[in-house]
MIVEX-730475 format. One record per residue (C-alpha): y, z, x; residue in three letters. Coordinates in pm, 1 decimal, m for minus. Each point is the difference from the previous one (the first is absolute). Example, Ala and Ser with C-alpha at 12.3 -4.5 7.8 and 13.67 -1.06 7.14 Angstrom:
REM MIVEX-730475
r y:m450.0&z:780.0&x:1230.0&rest:Ala .
r y:344.0&z:m66.0&x:137.0&rest:Ser .
//
This chain:
REM MIVEX-730475
r y:3168.4&z:19447.8&x:5892.4&rest:Met .
r y:m362.8&z:m97.5&x:m51.7&rest:Glu .
r y:m223.5&z:96.6&x:289.9&rest:Gln .
r y:m345.8&z:m116.7&x:103.7&rest:Ser .
r y:m297.9&z:231.3&x:35.0&rest:Asn .
r y:m141.4&z:m216.7&x:276.9&rest:Ile .
r y:142.9&z:86.3&x:341.6&rest:Thr .
r y:m229.2&z:m205.2&x:225.3&rest:Val .
r y:m41.8&z:m363.8&x:m116.4&rest:Pro .
r y:m371.4&z:m24.4&x:82.8&rest:Ile .
r y:m35.1&z:m295.2&x:m237.9&rest:His .
r y:295.9&z:m189.1&x:143.3&rest:Gly .
r y:210.0&z:124.4&x:m290.8&rest:Asn .
r y:320.4&z:27.6&x:199.5&rest:Tyr .
r y:309.9&z:106.1&x:m188.2&rest:His .
r y:302.0&z:m204.9&x:100.8&rest:Gly .
r y:m228.7&z:m272.2&x:135.8&rest:Tyr .
r y:246.6&z:m274.7&x:m85.5&rest:Tyr .
r y:273.5&z:172.9&x:192.5&rest:Asn .
r y:m179.8&z:m142.8&x:303.8&rest:Lys .
r y:m31.8&z:m349.1&x:m146.0&rest:Arg .
r y:226.7&z:m256.6&x:m164.4&rest:Gln .
r y:155.6&z:195.1&x:m286.0&rest:Ala .
r y:46.4&z:m259.5&x:m276.8&rest:Asn .
r y:m264.0&z:m267.3&x:61.4&rest:Arg .
r y:m334.3&z:24.3&x:175.4&rest:Asp .
r y:m18.7&z:m267.4&x:270.2&rest:Leu .
r y:m379.1&z:m8.1&x:m15.5&rest:Arg .
r y:22.3&z:m181.0&x:m331.1&rest:Leu .
r y:203.4&z:m279.5&x:161.4&rest:Ser .
r y:m316.0&z:m109.7&x:184.8&rest:Leu .
r y:m189.4&z:m68.7&x:m323.0&rest:Leu .
r y:m21.6&z:m329.6&x:m191.6&rest:Pro .
r y:294.0&z:m23.5&x:m241.2&rest:Lys .
r y:m212.6&z:m35.9&x:m313.3&rest:Asp .
r y:m270.5&z:251.6&x:87.2&rest:Ile .
r y:110.3&z:253.6&x:m264.0&rest:Phe .
r y:131.8&z:m242.3&x:m261.4&rest:Leu .
r y:m140.5&z:95.9&x:m343.1&rest:Asp .
r y:m265.7&z:210.5&x:175.6&rest:Lys .
r y:m141.7&z:346.7&x:m55.5&rest:Arg .
r y:59.1&z:203.7&x:316.1&rest:Val .
r y:m126.1&z:332.1&x:140.1&rest:Leu .
r y:194.7&z:170.4&x:279.9&rest:Asp .
r y:m223.7&z:267.5&x:157.0&rest:Ile .
r y:187.1&z:275.6&x:184.7&rest:Gly .
r y:328.6&z:m105.8&x:m157.6&rest:Cys .
r y:197.2&z:299.0&x:133.7&rest:Asn .
r y:342.7&z:1.2&x:m172.2&rest:Glu .
r y:m65.1&z:m333.8&x:m168.7&rest:Gly .
r y:229.4&z:m231.2&x:196.9&rest:Leu .
r y:m259.9&z:m275.8&x:39.2&rest:Val .
r y:m132.1&z:40.5&x:m355.6&rest:Ser .
r y:349.4&z:m27.0&x:m145.6&rest:Cys .
r y:94.1&z:m296.9&x:215.2&rest:Glu .
r y:m315.1&z:m187.6&x:m99.8&rest:Val .
r y:72.4&z:69.9&x:m367.0&rest:Ala .
r y:372.9&z:m68.3&x:12.4&rest:Gln .
r y:37.9&z:m285.0&x:247.8&rest:Ser .
r y:m337.1&z:m175.5&x:31.3&rest:Trp .
r y:m85.0&z:m72.5&x:m363.6&rest:Gly .
r y:m306.1&z:223.0&x:m36.5&rest:Ala .
r y:m133.0&z:30.9&x:m352.6&rest:Arg .
r y:m105.1&z:361.3&x:52.9&rest:Glu .
r y:10.1&z:227.9&x:304.1&rest:Thr .
r y:m176.5&z:333.9&x:38.5&rest:Ile .
r y:99.4&z:227.9&x:288.4&rest:Gly .
r y:m239.6&z:280.4&x:87.7&rest:Val .
r y:35.7&z:286.3&x:246.9&rest:Asp .
r y:m185.4&z:324.3&x:63.8&rest:Ile .
r y:327.2&z:196.8&x:15.7&rest:Asp .
r y:156.5&z:87.6&x:m335.5&rest:Asp .
r y:335.1&z:77.6&x:166.0&rest:Phe .
r y:19.3&z:m359.5&x:122.8&rest:Leu .
r y:m106.0&z:m140.4&x:m336.4&rest:Ile .
r y:280.8&z:186.6&x:m169.3&rest:Arg .
r y:238.2&z:m146.2&x:257.9&rest:Ala .
r y:m139.4&z:m346.1&x:m80.7&rest:Ala .
r y:80.4&z:40.4&x:m369.2&rest:Trp .
r y:355.2&z:100.5&x:96.7&rest:Arg .
r y:29.2&z:m305.0&x:227.3&rest:Arg .
r y:m104.0&z:m222.4&x:m290.0&rest:Arg .
r y:277.1&z:141.3&x:m217.2&rest:Arg .
r y:254.7&z:m20.8&x:281.1&rest:Ser .
r y:m78.3&z:m365.8&x:70.5&rest:Leu .
r y:21.3&z:m77.7&x:m369.6&rest:Trp .
r y:342.6&z:166.0&x:m13.9&rest:Ser .
r y:129.2&z:m220.0&x:283.3&rest:Arg .
r y:m146.2&z:m327.6&x:m127.6&rest:Gln .
r y:225.9&z:m274.5&x:m133.6&rest:Gln .
r y:23.3&z:3.8&x:m382.1&rest:Pro .
r y:m182.9&z:m282.2&x:m171.6&rest:Thr .
r y:304.4&z:m66.7&x:m218.8&rest:Gln .
r y:366.3&z:52.3&x:92.9&rest:Pro .
r y:206.2&z:254.7&x:m188.6&rest:Val .
r y:244.6&z:m211.9&x:m200.1&rest:Ala .
r y:299.1&z:220.2&x:m55.9&rest:Asp .
r y:363.9&z:m42.2&x:93.8&rest:Glu .
r y:3.3&z:277.1&x:257.4&rest:Arg .
r y:m305.7&z:m125.4&x:189.7&rest:Ser .
r y:148.4&z:m347.9&x:m0.1&rest:Ser .
r y:317.7&z:127.5&x:161.6&rest:Glu .
r y:m193.9&z:203.0&x:255.0&rest:Leu .
r y:m203.1&z:m302.8&x:97.6&rest:Ser .
r y:304.7&z:m211.8&x:84.1&rest:Lys .
r y:32.1&z:m37.9&x:371.7&rest:Gly .
r y:m343.8&z:158.7&x:53.0&rest:Gln .
r y:m225.6&z:m289.5&x:m91.9&rest:Asn .
r y:m61.9&z:m105.1&x:357.3&rest:Asn .
r y:m103.0&z:353.2&x:92.5&rest:Asp .
r y:m232.7&z:32.6&x:m298.5&rest:Leu .
r y:m163.8&z:m335.4&x:58.2&rest:Glu .
r y:m74.4&z:94.8&x:360.0&rest:Ala .
r y:m191.8&z:309.8&x:m101.9&rest:Arg .
r y:m374.1&z:10.4&x:m43.1&rest:Ser .
r y:m98.8&z:27.0&x:m367.6&rest:Pro .
r y:m213.1&z:298.5&x:105.5&rest:Tyr .
r y:284.8&z:183.9&x:174.8&rest:Asp .
r y:269.4&z:m109.4&x:m243.1&rest:Tyr .
r y:161.3&z:338.6&x:m55.6&rest:Phe .
r y:88.9&z:230.6&x:289.5&rest:Pro .
r y:m224.9&z:300.3&x:57.9&rest:Glu .
r y:300.3&z:222.6&x:m65.6&rest:Ala .
r y:0.5&z:m102.7&x:m366.9&rest:Phe .
r y:m324.1&z:185.9&x:m63.0&rest:Glu .
r y:136.4&z:314.3&x:164.2&rest:His .
r y:324.4&z:m21.3&x:m195.5&rest:Ile .
r y:m126.8&z:m107.2&x:m342.2&rest:Phe .
r y:m368.4&z:91.3&x:17.9&rest:Gly .
r y:m301.8&z:m234.0&x:m26.1&rest:Pro .
r y:m38.8&z:m241.8&x:m286.7&rest:Leu .
r y:m264.4&z:82.6&x:m260.3&rest:Pro .
r y:m313.9&z:m213.6&x:m16.0&rest:Ile .
r y:m86.0&z:m83.6&x:m358.3&rest:Thr .
r y:m362.0&z:m33.5&x:m105.8&rest:Ser .
r y:m144.1&z:m341.0&x:m91.3&rest:Val .
r y:m297.9&z:m111.9&x:m203.3&rest:Gln .
r y:m313.1&z:m113.0&x:183.5&rest:Asp .
r y:36.9&z:m352.2&x:m141.5&rest:Asp .
r y:367.4&z:m29.8&x:95.6&rest:Ser .
r y:88.7&z:m253.9&x:273.0&rest:Pro .
r y:203.7&z:278.3&x:163.0&rest:Ser .
r y:m322.5&z:189.9&x:60.2&rest:Arg .
r y:m61.3&z:m222.5&x:302.4&rest:His .
r y:351.6&z:22.0&x:141.7&rest:Arg .
r y:153.7&z:273.6&x:212.1&rest:Phe .
r y:10.1&z:294.3&x:m51.6&rest:Pro .
r y:m276.4&z:m7.7&x:m261.5&rest:His .
r y:m243.5&z:m186.6&x:225.7&rest:Asn .
r y:m38.7&z:280.2&x:255.0&rest:Val .
r y:m154.0&z:344.7&x:m38.3&rest:Ser .
r y:m135.0&z:270.6&x:227.2&rest:Phe .
r y:m303.5&z:226.7&x:10.7&rest:Arg .
r y:m91.2&z:307.2&x:202.2&rest:Thr .
r y:m358.0&z:m44.7&x:119.0&rest:Ser .
r y:m232.4&z:2.1&x:297.7&rest:Asp .
r y:m84.1&z:m362.3&x:m71.3&rest:Trp .
r y:m308.7&z:m12.1&x:221.1&rest:Leu .
r y:m165.3&z:282.0&x:m194.4&rest:Lys .
r y:162.7&z:m13.9&x:m343.0&rest:Asp .
r y:161.0&z:m338.4&x:m52.2&rest:Gly .
r y:236.2&z:m43.7&x:m296.3&rest:Thr .
r y:m58.3&z:m86.0&x:m362.8&rest:Val .
r y:167.9&z:m339.0&x:59.7&rest:Glu .
r y:m274.4&z:m103.2&x:244.6&rest:Asp .
r y:m231.9&z:m100.3&x:m281.9&rest:Arg .
r y:205.7&z:m314.9&x:m60.2&rest:His .
r y:m20.1&z:m109.6&x:366.5&rest:Gly .
r y:277.4&z:m132.6&x:223.4&rest:Tyr .
r y:107.6&z:m335.2&x:139.8&rest:Asp .
r y:156.7&z:156.1&x:310.6&rest:Val .
r y:m67.0&z:332.8&x:172.8&rest:Ile .
r y:230.2&z:131.3&x:273.5&rest:Leu .
r y:m107.2&z:250.3&x:267.2&rest:Ala .
r y:296.7&z:49.1&x:229.4&rest:Phe .
r y:m42.5&z:253.7&x:283.3&rest:Ser .
r y:m268.5&z:213.1&x:m165.4&rest:Ile .
r y:m334.9&z:m95.4&x:158.4&rest:Thr .
r y:41.3&z:248.9&x:286.5&rest:Lys .
r y:45.8&z:286.4&x:m243.3&rest:Trp .
r y:m295.1&z:m100.2&x:m216.6&rest:Ile .
r y:m213.7&z:m50.5&x:310.5&rest:His .
r y:85.9&z:339.9&x:150.3&rest:Leu .
r y:m36.3&z:192.0&x:m325.1&rest:Asn .
r y:m316.5&z:m169.5&x:m123.1&rest:Asn .
r y:m177.3&z:m128.2&x:310.1&rest:Gly .
r y:m164.3&z:m335.4&x:68.4&rest:Asp .
r y:m184.1&z:1.6&x:m332.2&rest:Asp .
r y:325.0&z:80.0&x:m177.4&rest:Gly .
r y:189.2&z:m299.4&x:138.0&rest:Ile .
r y:m293.6&z:m225.9&x:m84.8&rest:Lys .
r y:m8.0&z:137.9&x:m352.9&rest:Thr .
r y:375.0&z:m53.2&x:m27.6&rest:Phe .
r y:m30.8&z:m367.8&x:91.5&rest:Phe .
r y:m297.1&z:m41.0&x:m232.8&rest:Ser .
r y:190.9&z:154.7&x:m287.9&rest:Lys .
r y:290.6&z:m235.9&x:61.8&rest:Ile .
r y:m239.1&z:m293.3&x:m15.1&rest:Phe .
r y:m153.9&z:112.6&x:m328.9&rest:Thr .
r y:340.3&z:76.8&x:m152.9&rest:Thr .
r y:146.9&z:m338.9&x:87.3&rest:Leu .
r y:m40.5&z:m280.0&x:m250.7&rest:Arg .
r y:m180.0&z:m315.1&x:118.2&rest:Pro .
r y:241.6&z:m198.2&x:215.6&rest:Gly .
r y:202.0&z:315.3&x:64.3&rest:Gly .
r y:180.4&z:84.4&x:322.0&rest:Val .
r y:m12.3&z:310.6&x:218.3&rest:Phe .
r y:296.3&z:52.6&x:236.3&rest:Ile .
r y:m67.5&z:242.1&x:283.8&rest:Leu .
r y:224.2&z:160.0&x:260.4&rest:Glu .
r y:m239.0&z:188.6&x:233.5&rest:Pro .
r y:121.9&z:254.7&x:253.1&rest:Gln .
r y:m108.7&z:m34.3&x:360.7&rest:Glu .
r y:m272.0&z:224.6&x:142.8&rest:Trp .
r y:244.9&z:135.0&x:258.5&rest:Thr .
r y:202.4&z:160.5&x:m278.7&rest:Ser .
r y:m298.9&z:208.8&x:m115.1&rest:Tyr .
r y:28.2&z:240.9&x:296.6&rest:Ala .
r y:345.2&z:127.4&x:m97.8&rest:Lys .
r y:m101.7&z:28.0&x:m364.6&rest:Thr .
r y:m309.3&z:207.5&x:79.6&rest:Lys .
r y:221.4&z:257.9&x:167.1&rest:Arg .
r y:183.6&z:60.7&x:m328.3&rest:Met .
r y:m283.5&z:198.0&x:m153.3&rest:Asn .
r y:m325.7&z:159.8&x:123.6&rest:Pro .
r y:m197.9&z:m158.6&x:m285.4&rest:Ile .
r y:114.6&z:m347.8&x:100.0&rest:Leu .
r y:m73.6&z:78.8&x:363.0&rest:Lys .
r y:m353.8&z:108.6&x:m80.7&rest:Glu .
r y:m71.4&z:m295.8&x:m229.3&rest:Lys .
r y:146.8&z:m238.7&x:253.6&rest:Gly .
r y:m264.6&z:97.5&x:255.3&rest:Lys .
r y:m270.2&z:m166.9&x:m208.4&rest:Asn .
r y:165.4&z:m336.7&x:m57.8&rest:Leu .
r y:m194.0&z:m294.5&x:137.2&rest:Gln .
r y:187.9&z:m280.1&x:m172.6&rest:Leu .
r y:329.3&z:m133.8&x:131.8&rest:Arg .
r y:273.7&z:m192.2&x:m182.2&rest:Pro .
r y:m115.8&z:m311.4&x:185.2&rest:Asp .
r y:m326.5&z:31.8&x:m196.3&rest:Asp .
r y:169.2&z:m17.9&x:m338.8&rest:Phe .
r y:7.9&z:m378.0&x:m11.2&rest:Ser .
r y:m377.7&z:m24.8&x:41.4&rest:Leu .
r y:m59.2&z:272.0&x:m260.6&rest:Ile .
r y:219.3&z:m179.8&x:m253.1&rest:Leu .
r y:m183.5&z:m326.7&x:57.1&rest:Lys .
r y:m335.6&z:174.3&x:m42.6&rest:Glu .
r y:124.9&z:146.1&x:m326.7&rest:Ile .
r y:71.8&z:m349.7&x:m126.9&rest:Gly .
r y:357.0&z:m101.2&x:81.4&rest:Phe .
r y:m3.5&z:m368.2&x:88.6&rest:Val .
r y:341.1&z:m79.8&x:148.4&rest:Asp .
r y:195.3&z:186.9&x:264.5&rest:Glu .
r y:356.2&z:m96.3&x:85.6&rest:Glu .
r y:227.4&z:173.8&x:248.6&rest:Ser .
r y:352.9&z:m2.8&x:m140.8&rest:Leu .
r y:176.6&z:134.1&x:307.8&rest:Gly .
r y:148.3&z:335.1&x:93.7&rest:Glu .
r y:287.1&z:199.8&x:m138.2&rest:Ser .
r y:186.2&z:313.0&x:103.1&rest:Gly .
r y:120.9&z:140.6&x:328.6&rest:Glu .
r y:m150.0&z:233.2&x:258.2&rest:Gly .
r y:m289.9&z:200.2&x:m139.9&rest:Gly .
r y:53.9&z:m158.7&x:m340.7&rest:Phe .
r y:m70.0&z:m351.4&x:128.3&rest:Arg .
r y:m339.3&z:m86.7&x:m146.3&rest:Arg .
r y:m188.5&z:m310.4&x:m114.0&rest:Pro .
r y:m14.2&z:m106.5&x:m364.0&rest:Ile .
r y:m330.5&z:m165.9&x:m90.9&rest:Val .
r y:m98.2&z:m171.9&x:m325.0&rest:Leu .
r y:m360.4&z:m7.3&x:m127.4&rest:Tyr .
r y:m114.1&z:m194.9&x:m303.5&rest:Arg .
r y:m282.2&z:56.2&x:m242.9&rest:Lys .
r y:m183.9&z:m314.0&x:m106.8&rest:Ser .
r y:91.1&z:m122.2&x:m348.1&rest:Ser .
r y:m369.4&z:m30.0&x:m81.9&rest:Gly .
r y:m94.1&z:341.1&x:136.7&rest:Cys .
r y:m148.3&z:284.6&x:m200.6&rest:Ser .
r y:148.2&z:347.1&x:26.0&rest:Asn .
r y:m293.0&z:148.3&x:186.0&rest:Arg .
r y:47.3&z:49.8&x:372.9&rest:Ala .
r y:m312.1&z:m128.1&x:180.9&rest:Pro .
r y:22.8&z:226.1&x:305.1&rest:Val .
r y:m303.6&z:205.5&x:87.4&rest:Arg .
r y:20.2&z:351.3&x:135.5&rest:Gly .
r y:245.5&z:144.2&x:m252.3&rest:Phe .
r y:31.4&z:m22.5&x:m377.6&rest:Pro .
r y:251.8&z:m202.1&x:m195.0&rest:Ser .
r y:195.0&z:275.8&x:m172.1&rest:Pro .
r y:71.6&z:m8.5&x:m368.6&rest:Ser .
r y:352.1&z:58.5&x:m117.4&rest:Ile .
r y:37.2&z:366.6&x:m76.1&rest:Ala .
r y:197.1&z:175.2&x:m267.5&rest:Lys .
r y:372.0&z:5.7&x:49.0&rest:Asn .
r y:168.2&z:319.3&x:107.1&rest:Ser .
r y:307.8&z:102.1&x:m197.6&rest:Pro .
r y:312.2&z:m205.6&x:60.9&rest:Gly .
r y:357.0&z:120.3&x:m12.3&rest:Val .
//
């Protein structure tokens, strides 16, 4: 069995993270406008095992979705999730043979009740193995349909970015990662992170943020002496993020509600970049970072 080299998740790179959340669908997405990803180019920063990235690509009509995480173990798990979801998805065309016709008699009601994304039982993959994913040409219409419209990269996005960044994104997701970026990189680091998001978004693009509360920082700092030491110097608080984002140039802020239970119950906030805005962040006091070279993917 594949093992991770990282024992303490100092970047929030928890293994088995979705064992603590809704397993098949991420309820945070249910708070978003229904057409927010439709035909859009999406970046999911800190994608973990790729549940959100895959759901956006499979169920929300995204044209292209890139999931990025600092932990290569999780990225490999994300690629496996992609293949697993593809194996369980409803076929686009029915198999027209005599045997399948007989098997379907008396089962139509059951089949129709199933989600097209959970069409086959999970046991099928364990029994028969995952379905192969055939390659497609870049100009094929299938290129922008699941599973071909989602891919994953191992990268410290704040420092290295990915090669796909050069084309820009319509939507960028940052679910439950600001605390980790803040603790590892300090006040200047979180500012640079927000600035880089602004410059990487296309004009009119949307940034969706799920910040962690300041009270949760104390427990996290106890995980590692480096985080504890860096945490002593933090002056900014999550309540300051809204002002920072507006200073960077985001024009609209919309609270979409809260999702999750217990310590996972956090606000989801949408910020929009003006459609007539340039890609340069106008904030003084820290530079607008350029998009760096991509680190190797998987």
